[in-house]
VEXMIMAR-121718 format. One line per field, with one value per atom (N, C-alpha, C, O): residue number from 1; residue in three letters; atom name; x, y, z. Coordinates in Angstrom, 2 decimals. Layout:
% VEXMIMAR-121718
k = (NUM, ...)
r = (ALA, ...)
a = (CA, ...)
X = (X, ...)
Y = (Y, ...)
Z = (Z, ...)
This chain:
% VEXMIMAR-121718
k = (1, 1, 1, 1, 2, 2, 2, 2, 3, 3, 3, 3, 4, 4, 4, 4, 5, 5, 5, 5, 6, 6, 6, 6, 7, 7, 7, 7, 8, 8, 8, 8, 9, 9, 9, 9, 10, 10, 10, 10, 11, 11, 11, 11, 12, 12, 12, 12, 13, 13, 13, 13, 14, 14, 14, 14, 15, 15, 15, 15, 16, 16, 16, 16, 17, 17, 17, 17, 18, 18, 18, 18, 19, 19, 19, 19, 20, 20, 20, 20, 21, 21, 21, 21, 22, 22, 22, 22, 23, 23, 23, 23, 24, 24, 24, 24, 25, 25, 25, 25, 26, 26, 26, 26, 27, 27, 27, 27, 28, 28, 28, 28, 29, 29, 29, 29, 30, 30, 30, 30, 31, 31, 31, 31, 32, 32, 32, 32, 33, 33, 33, 33, 34, 34, 34, 34, 35, 35, 35, 35, 36, 36, 36, 36, 37, 37, 37, 37, 38, 38, 38, 38, 39, 39, 39, 39, 40, 40, 40, 40, 41, 41, 41, 41, 42, 42, 42, 42, 43, 43, 43, 43, 44, 44, 44, 44, 45, 45, 45, 45, 46, 46, 46, 46, 47, 47, 47, 47, 48, 48, 48, 48, 49, 49, 49, 49, 50, 50, 50, 50, 51, 51, 51, 51, 52, 52, 52, 52, 53, 53, 53, 53, 54, 54, 54, 54, 55, 55, 55, 55, 56, 56, 56, 56, 57, 57, 57, 57, 58, 58, 58, 58, 59, 59, 59, 59, 60, 60, 60, 60, 61, 61, 61, 61, 62, 62, 62, 62, 63, 63, 63, 63, 64, 64, 64, 64, 65, 65, 65, 65, 66, 66, 66, 66, 67, 67, 67, 67, 68, 68, 68, 68, 69, 69, 69, 69, 70, 70, 70, 70, 71, 71, 71, 71, 72, 72, 72, 72, 73, 73, 73, 73, 74, 74, 74, 74, 75, 75, 75, 75, 76, 76, 76, 76, 77, 77, 77, 77, 78, 78, 78, 78, 79, 79, 79, 79, 80, 80, 80, 80, 81, 81, 81, 81, 82, 82, 82, 82, 83, 83, 83, 83, 84, 84, 84, 84, 85, 85, 85, 85, 86, 86, 86, 86, 87, 87, 87, 87, 88, 88, 88, 88, 89, 89, 89, 89, 90, 90, 90, 90, 91, 91, 91, 91, 92, 92, 92, 92, 93, 93, 93, 93, 94, 94, 94, 94, 95, 95, 95, 95, 96, 96, 96, 96, 97, 97, 97, 97, 98, 98, 98, 98, 99, 99, 99, 99)
r = (MET, MET, MET, MET, THR, THR, THR, THR, ARG, ARG, ARG, ARG, LYS, LYS, LYS, LYS, ALA, ALA, ALA, ALA, ILE, ILE, ILE, ILE, VAL, VAL, VAL, VAL, ALA, ALA, ALA, ALA, ALA, ALA, ALA, ALA, LEU, LEU, LEU, LEU, ALA, ALA, ALA, ALA, CYS, CYS, CYS, CYS, ALA, ALA, ALA, ALA, ALA, ALA, ALA, ALA, LEU, LEU, LEU, LEU, PRO, PRO, PRO, PRO, ALA, ALA, ALA, ALA, PHE, PHE, PHE, PHE, ALA, ALA, ALA, ALA, GLN, GLN, GLN, GLN, ASP, ASP, ASP, ASP, SER, SER, SER, SER, PRO, PRO, PRO, PRO, ALA, ALA, ALA, ALA, ALA, ALA, ALA, ALA, ARG, ARG, ARG, ARG, SER, SER, SER, SER, LEU, LEU, LEU, LEU, ALA, ALA, ALA, ALA, ALA, ALA, ALA, ALA, SER, SER, SER, SER, CYS, CYS, CYS, CYS, ALA, ALA, ALA, ALA, ALA, ALA, ALA, ALA, CYS, CYS, CYS, CYS, HIS, HIS, HIS, HIS, GLY, GLY, GLY, GLY, THR, THR, THR, THR, ASP, ASP, ASP, ASP, GLY, GLY, GLY, GLY, ARG, ARG, ARG, ARG, SER, SER, SER, SER, ALA, ALA, ALA, ALA, THR, THR, THR, THR, PRO, PRO, PRO, PRO, GLU, GLU, GLU, GLU, VAL, VAL, VAL, VAL, VAL, VAL, VAL, VAL, ALA, ALA, ALA, ALA, LEU, LEU, LEU, LEU, ALA, ALA, ALA, ALA, GLY, GLY, GLY, GLY, LEU, LEU, LEU, LEU, PRO, PRO, PRO, PRO, ARG, ARG, ARG, ARG, GLU, GLU, GLU, GLU, HIS, HIS, HIS, HIS, ILE, ILE, ILE, ILE, ALA, ALA, ALA, ALA, ALA, ALA, ALA, ALA, GLN, GLN, GLN, GLN, MET, MET, MET, MET, ARG, ARG, ARG, ARG, ALA, ALA, ALA, ALA, PHE, PHE, PHE, PHE, ARG, ARG, ARG, ARG, ASP, ASP, ASP, ASP, GLY, GLY, GLY, GLY, ALA, ALA, ALA, ALA, ARG, ARG, ARG, ARG, PRO, PRO, PRO, PRO, ALA, ALA, ALA, ALA, THR, THR, THR, THR, VAL, VAL, VAL, VAL, MET, MET, MET, MET, GLN, GLN, GLN, GLN, GLN, GLN, GLN, GLN, ILE, ILE, ILE, ILE, ALA, ALA, ALA, ALA, ARG, ARG, ARG, ARG, GLY, GLY, GLY, GLY, TYR, TYR, TYR, TYR, SER, SER, SER, SER, ASP, ASP, ASP, ASP, GLN, GLN, GLN, GLN, GLN, GLN, GLN, GLN, ILE, ILE, ILE, ILE, ASP, ASP, ASP, ASP, LEU, LEU, LEU, LEU, MET, MET, MET, MET, ALA, ALA, ALA, ALA, ASP, ASP, ASP, ASP, TYR, TYR, TYR, TYR, PHE, PHE, PHE, PHE, SER, SER, SER, SER, ARG, ARG, ARG, ARG, ARG, ARG, ARG, ARG, PRO, PRO, PRO, PRO, ARG, ARG, ARG, ARG)
a = (N, CA, C, O, N, CA, C, O, N, CA, C, O, N, CA, C, O, N, CA, C, O, N, CA, C, O, N, CA, C, O, N, CA, C, O, N, CA, C, O, N, CA, C, O, N, CA, C, O, N, CA, C, O, N, CA, C, O, N, CA, C, O, N, CA, C, O, N, CA, C, O, N, CA, C, O, N, CA, C, O, N, CA, C, O, N, CA, C, O, N, CA, C, O, N, CA, C, O, N, CA, C, O, N, CA, C, O, N, CA, C, O, N, CA, C, O, N, CA, C, O, N, CA, C, O, N, CA, C, O, N, CA, C, O, N, CA, C, O, N, CA, C, O, N, CA, C, O, N, CA, C, O, N, CA, C, O, N, CA, C, O, N, CA, C, O, N, CA, C, O, N, CA, C, O, N, CA, C, O, N, CA, C, O, N, CA, C, O, N, CA, C, O, N, CA, C, O, N, CA, C, O, N, CA, C, O, N, CA, C, O, N, CA, C, O, N, CA, C, O, N, CA, C, O, N, CA, C, O, N, CA, C, O, N, CA, C, O, N, CA, C, O, N, CA, C, O, N, CA, C, O, N, CA, C, O, N, CA, C, O, N, CA, C, O, N, CA, C, O, N, CA, C, O, N, CA, C, O, N, CA, C, O, N, CA, C, O, N, CA, C, O, N, CA, C, O, N, CA, C, O, N, CA, C, O, N, CA, C, O, N, CA, C, O, N, CA, C, O, N, CA, C, O, N, CA, C, O, N, CA, C, O, N, CA, C, O, N, CA, C, O, N, CA, C, O, N, CA, C, O, N, CA, C, O, N, CA, C, O, N, CA, C, O, N, CA, C, O, N, CA, C, O, N, CA, C, O, N, CA, C, O, N, CA, C, O, N, CA, C, O, N, CA, C, O, N, CA, C, O, N, CA, C, O, N, CA, C, O, N, CA, C, O, N, CA, C, O, N, CA, C, O, N, CA, C, O, N, CA, C, O, N, CA, C, O, N, CA, C, O, N, CA, C, O)
X = (0.81, 0.19, 0.69, 0.34, 2.06, 2.95, 3.16, 2.70, 3.67, 4.12, 3.82, 4.40, 2.15, 0.62, 0.97, 1.56, 0.78, 0.76, 1.75, 1.42, 3.25, 4.78, 4.01, 3.54, 3.84, 3.24, 2.46, 2.53, 1.37, 0.40, 0.83, 0.66, 1.75, 2.39, 2.85, 2.71, 3.74, 4.89, 4.10, 4.75, 3.11, 2.67, 1.72, 1.58, 0.95, -0.01, 0.88, 0.19, 2.49, 3.50, 3.94, 4.27, 3.73, 3.82, 2.41, 2.15, 1.52, 0.13, 0.45, 0.29, 0.87, 0.34, 1.68, 2.11, 2.17, 3.18, 2.19, 2.09, 1.74, 0.66, -0.50, -1.01, -1.00, -2.15, -2.55, -3.66, -0.69, -0.77, -0.94, -1.16, -0.79, -0.84, -2.00, -2.65, -2.87, -4.26, -3.86, -2.83, -4.87, -5.36, -4.48, -3.60, -5.44, -5.06, -3.22, -2.77, -2.25, -1.27, -0.37, 0.57, -0.97, 0.01, -0.72, -0.66, -1.48, -1.87, -1.69, -2.44, -1.01, -0.70, 1.09, 1.88, 1.43, 3.06, 3.54, 4.49, 2.03, 2.52, 2.71, 3.19, 2.38, 2.40, 4.22, 4.70, 4.70, 5.67, 7.29, 8.33, 6.49, 7.06, 8.07, 9.29, 7.14, 7.86, 9.69, 10.57, 10.02, 10.92, 11.72, 12.91, 11.39, 11.46, 11.58, 11.99, 11.41, 11.29, 10.18, 9.69, 9.67, 8.35, 8.83, 9.84, 7.58, 8.01, 9.31, 9.68, 9.55, 10.74, 12.06, 12.75, 12.36, 13.66, 14.85, 15.57, 14.81, 15.28, 16.29, 17.04, 15.88, 17.25, 18.61, 19.60, 18.61, 19.71, 19.77, 18.78, 21.64, 22.10, 21.48, 21.39, 20.99, 20.37, 19.43, 19.38, 18.59, 17.22, 17.63, 18.52, 16.74, 16.42, 15.80, 14.61, 16.36, 15.83, 15.10, 15.68, 13.49, 12.43, 12.10, 11.45, 12.61, 11.89, 13.51, 14.66, 12.50, 13.03, 13.90, 14.88, 13.59, 14.16, 12.72, 11.53, 13.42, 12.51, 11.15, 10.92, 10.58, 9.03, 9.20, 8.49, 9.73, 9.22, 9.87, 9.56, 11.19, 12.34, 11.44, 11.31, 10.73, 9.86, 9.27, 9.18, 8.87, 6.92, 7.58, 7.04, 9.01, 9.35, 9.75, 9.55, 10.56, 10.89, 9.79, 9.37, 8.88, 8.08, 7.23, 7.15, 6.79, 6.11, 7.62, 7.49, 8.30, 9.34, 9.10, 9.07, 8.90, 8.67, 7.42, 7.36, 6.56, 5.37, 5.30, 5.13, 5.49, 5.80, 6.62, 6.00, 7.82, 8.76, 10.07, 11.22, 9.86, 11.39, 12.48, 13.64, 12.24, 13.22, 13.49, 12.83, 14.16, 14.43, 14.20, 14.52, 13.58, 13.83, 13.03, 12.37, 12.92, 12.86, 11.54, 10.94, 11.12, 10.10, 9.55, 8.83, 9.83, 9.29, 8.31, 7.32, 8.44, 7.10, 6.81, 6.99, 6.01, 5.11, 3.98, 2.76, 4.92, 4.32, 3.94, 2.93, 4.25, 4.06, 2.80, 1.91, 2.89, 1.48, 0.32, -0.51, 0.27, -1.09, -1.42, -2.50, -0.14, -0.94, -0.82, -0.09, -2.14, -2.03, -1.07, 0.07, -1.91, -0.49, -0.67, 0.21, -2.60, -2.59, -1.84, -1.28, -2.13, -1.68, -0.13, 0.31, 0.40, 1.70, 2.43, 3.11, 1.91, 1.89, 1.47, 2.40, 0.54, 0.49, 2.11, 2.80, 1.83, 2.78, 4.80, 5.52, 4.79, 6.45, 5.33, 5.81, 4.42, 4.39, 4.57, 5.06, 4.07, 4.00, 5.91, 6.61, 6.31, 7.58, 8.78, 9.52, 8.58, 8.92, 9.37, 10.35, 8.21, 7.92, 8.70, 9.24, 9.02, 9.13, 10.63, 11.01, 11.19, 13.02, 13.49, 12.92, 15.06, 15.53, 16.49, 17.12)
Y = (-0.98, 0.24, 1.49, 2.44, 0.99, 2.03, 2.53, 3.67, 2.14, 2.03, 2.49, 3.00, 1.98, 3.21, 4.26, 4.99, 4.76, 6.03, 7.04, 8.21, 6.51, 7.27, 7.55, 8.69, 6.75, 6.29, 7.48, 8.29, 7.36, 8.70, 10.03, 11.01, 9.84, 11.70, 12.22, 13.07, 10.56, 12.08, 11.77, 11.94, 11.45, 11.30, 12.41, 12.55, 13.35, 14.28, 15.40, 16.38, 15.73, 16.46, 17.57, 18.75, 16.43, 17.78, 17.61, 17.28, 17.85, 18.12, 19.54, 20.09, 20.45, 22.07, 22.54, 23.70, 21.58, 22.06, 23.03, 24.13, 21.92, 20.90, 21.87, 22.44, 22.16, 22.97, 24.47, 24.99, 25.26, 26.31, 26.60, 27.69, 25.30, 25.70, 25.78, 25.12, 26.68, 26.97, 25.81, 25.15, 25.74, 24.48, 25.97, 25.88, 27.33, 28.27, 28.13, 27.62, 28.77, 28.63, 27.36, 27.49, 26.25, 25.04, 24.85, 23.70, 25.59, 25.10, 26.52, 26.62, 27.57, 28.98, 28.43, 28.64, 27.76, 27.43, 26.53, 26.60, 25.21, 24.19, 24.48, 23.64, 25.91, 26.62, 26.94, 26.83, 27.48, 27.53, 25.92, 25.64, 25.62, 23.66, 23.85, 23.96, 23.85, 23.57, 24.30, 23.46, 25.46, 26.11, 26.04, 25.74, 26.17, 26.36, 25.14, 25.43, 24.04, 22.63, 22.19, 23.12, 21.14, 20.62, 21.16, 20.95, 22.05, 22.77, 24.24, 24.99, 24.13, 25.37, 25.13, 25.82, 23.65, 23.01, 23.23, 22.29, 24.08, 23.97, 22.85, 22.64, 22.08, 21.04, 21.54, 20.81, 22.89, 23.41, 24.22, 24.71, 24.84, 26.22, 27.54, 28.48, 27.42, 28.35, 28.85, 30.08, 28.28, 28.80, 28.62, 28.01, 29.27, 30.24, 29.20, 29.03, 28.43, 27.45, 28.36, 28.59, 28.73, 28.90, 28.79, 29.65, 27.18, 27.04, 27.52, 27.58, 27.92, 28.62, 29.99, 30.19, 31.27, 31.65, 32.68, 32.36, 33.99, 34.81, 35.33, 35.53, 35.44, 35.15, 36.75, 36.87, 37.77, 39.02, 39.81, 40.81, 38.48, 38.75, 38.34, 39.05, 36.98, 35.73, 37.17, 37.16, 38.32, 39.51, 40.18, 41.00, 40.61, 42.26, 41.73, 42.37, 40.02, 40.15, 39.95, 40.80, 38.61, 39.02, 40.59, 40.87, 41.18, 42.57, 43.32, 44.31, 42.97, 44.61, 43.33, 43.95, 41.75, 41.49, 42.26, 43.26, 41.72, 41.99, 43.54, 43.63, 44.53, 46.59, 46.26, 46.39, 45.87, 45.78, 46.20, 46.15, 46.47, 47.40, 46.20, 46.59, 44.83, 43.84, 42.89, 42.00, 43.26, 42.64, 41.14, 40.60, 40.41, 38.77, 38.51, 39.47, 37.40, 37.26, 36.41, 36.57, 35.41, 34.89, 35.90, 36.84, 35.77, 36.25, 37.05, 36.85, 38.23, 39.15, 39.68, 40.89, 38.76, 37.72, 37.08, 37.22, 36.36, 35.54, 35.78, 35.11, 36.73, 37.99, 38.60, 38.55, 39.32, 39.77, 39.48, 40.21, 38.54, 38.11, 37.66, 37.27, 37.85, 37.45, 39.18, 40.12, 38.99, 39.83, 40.14, 39.70, 41.21, 41.26, 39.68, 38.83, 39.51, 38.51, 36.78, 35.91, 36.82, 35.72, 36.12, 35.78, 37.03, 37.06, 36.90, 36.03, 38.02, 37.08, 35.28, 34.63, 34.58, 33.72, 32.21, 31.40, 32.83, 31.89, 32.18, 31.36, 33.51, 34.26, 32.65, 31.54, 33.03, 32.44, 30.69, 29.95, 30.26, 29.17, 28.56, 27.91, 28.95, 29.23, 29.13, 28.21, 30.20, 30.22, 29.41, 29.50, 28.54, 27.10, 26.33, 25.46, 26.41, 24.72, 24.54, 25.54, 23.96, 23.10, 23.25, 22.96, 23.97, 23.99, 22.54, 22.38)
Z = (0.13, 0.05, -0.35, -1.05, 0.71, 0.95, -0.28, -0.38, -1.23, -2.82, -4.01, -4.97, -3.50, -4.25, -3.80, -4.60, -2.48, -2.31, -2.77, -2.96, -2.97, -3.17, -4.61, -4.71, -5.61, -7.45, -7.74, -8.66, -6.30, -6.80, -6.64, -7.37, -4.96, -4.73, -6.27, -7.15, -5.72, -7.46, -8.78, -9.82, -8.88, -9.96, -10.21, -11.43, -9.47, -8.84, -8.49, -8.22, -8.37, -7.69, -9.03, -9.03, -10.24, -12.05, -12.51, -13.66, -11.61, -12.25, -12.09, -13.18, -11.10, -11.03, -11.83, -11.84, -12.40, -13.90, -15.18, -15.74, -15.11, -16.51, -16.15, -17.12, -14.91, -14.59, -14.96, -15.00, -15.35, -15.69, -16.92, -17.45, -17.48, -19.47, -19.59, -18.78, -20.74, -20.72, -21.78, -21.77, -22.64, -23.85, -25.12, -25.97, -24.56, -25.91, -26.22, -27.24, -24.96, -24.95, -25.78, -26.56, -25.33, -26.23, -27.18, -27.61, -27.76, -29.21, -29.83, -30.80, -29.62, -30.44, -30.37, -31.29, -29.14, -29.52, -30.67, -31.47, -30.36, -31.43, -32.45, -33.20, -32.97, -34.24, -35.24, -36.37, -33.47, -33.60, -34.05, -34.64, -33.40, -33.59, -34.88, -34.93, -35.82, -36.87, -37.05, -37.22, -37.00, -37.15, -35.39, -35.31, -34.87, -33.22, -32.45, -31.32, -32.57, -32.25, -31.43, -30.80, -31.25, -30.12, -28.74, -28.06, -28.56, -26.84, -26.79, -25.89, -27.76, -28.00, -27.49, -26.74, -28.21, -27.58, -29.51, -29.83, -30.12, -31.51, -31.09, -30.14, -32.57, -32.50, -33.28, -33.26, -34.04, -35.10, -34.43, -33.88, -34.17, -34.16, -34.38, -33.59, -35.82, -37.07, -36.26, -36.28, -35.50, -35.18, -33.29, -32.69, -32.93, -31.25, -30.55, -30.79, -29.70, -28.99, -27.41, -26.35, -27.87, -26.81, -25.83, -25.22, -25.18, -23.97, -23.30, -23.72, -21.49, -20.66, -21.07, -20.35, -22.48, -22.20, -21.34, -21.29, -20.73, -20.03, -20.76, -21.96, -19.94, -20.83, -21.33, -22.33, -21.07, -20.90, -22.31, -22.95, -22.42, -23.59, -24.77, -25.77, -24.57, -25.57, -26.18, -27.41, -25.57, -25.77, -25.93, -26.67, -25.62, -26.61, -28.02, -29.06, -27.92, -29.69, -30.19, -30.99, -29.84, -30.37, -31.55, -32.75, -30.24, -30.74, -31.65, -32.38, -31.54, -32.32, -33.48, -34.54, -33.82, -35.00, -35.35, -36.06, -34.83, -34.93, -35.95, -37.17, -35.03, -35.32, -36.42, -37.47, -36.57, -37.83, -36.88, -37.31, -36.03, -35.34, -35.78, -35.92, -36.00, -35.88, -37.47, -38.00, -37.67, -39.12, -38.91, -37.85, -40.01, -40.29, -41.42, -41.82, -42.04, -42.61, -42.98, -44.04, -41.89, -41.85, -40.64, -41.00, -39.35, -38.09, -38.11, -37.41, -39.01, -39.21, -39.84, -39.90, -40.89, -41.16, -40.42, -40.26, -40.07, -38.49, -37.71, -37.47, -36.77, -35.99, -36.00, -35.16, -37.32, -37.23, -36.86, -36.33, -37.11, -36.77, -35.18, -34.72, -34.49, -32.87, -32.40, -32.72, -31.35, -30.34, -29.41, -29.27, -28.60, -27.28, -26.73, -26.69, -26.18, -25.46, -26.05, -25.37, -27.46, -27.86, -26.97, -25.87, -28.12, -27.95, -25.78, -25.24, -25.30, -23.42, -23.48, -23.00, -23.86, -23.98, -24.10, -23.47, -25.37, -26.35, -24.83, -24.27, -24.87, -24.22, -22.52, -22.29, -22.04, -20.74, -20.94, -20.09, -22.26, -21.87, -22.37, -21.59, -23.67, -23.87, -22.29, -21.93, -21.79, -20.64, -19.35, -18.61, -19.38, -18.22, -18.81, -18.12, -20.24, -20.65, -20.16, -19.55, -20.21, -19.31, -21.21, -22.26, -20.76, -21.70, -21.93, -22.97)
């Protein structure tokens, strides 16, 4: 019985981290996977890994792309489609991912 209790406690310990991720944030972040990797862990050094970066940094860079303040090849077009709220959701999501 003690072993079952330990396993259940360990399984529930991870729940708070997952509970913080909204379905909307996961959905928005999924569109970034093609270039930035699953959960923001880029497989190549040419593409920035988003996982674990500070939320404020991610949001500021996305807004700079969107507003044309930061030049890019593709990100300016992609970022134009996101509202401030969506950018904040994605930034929060990626900042919580382990590197």
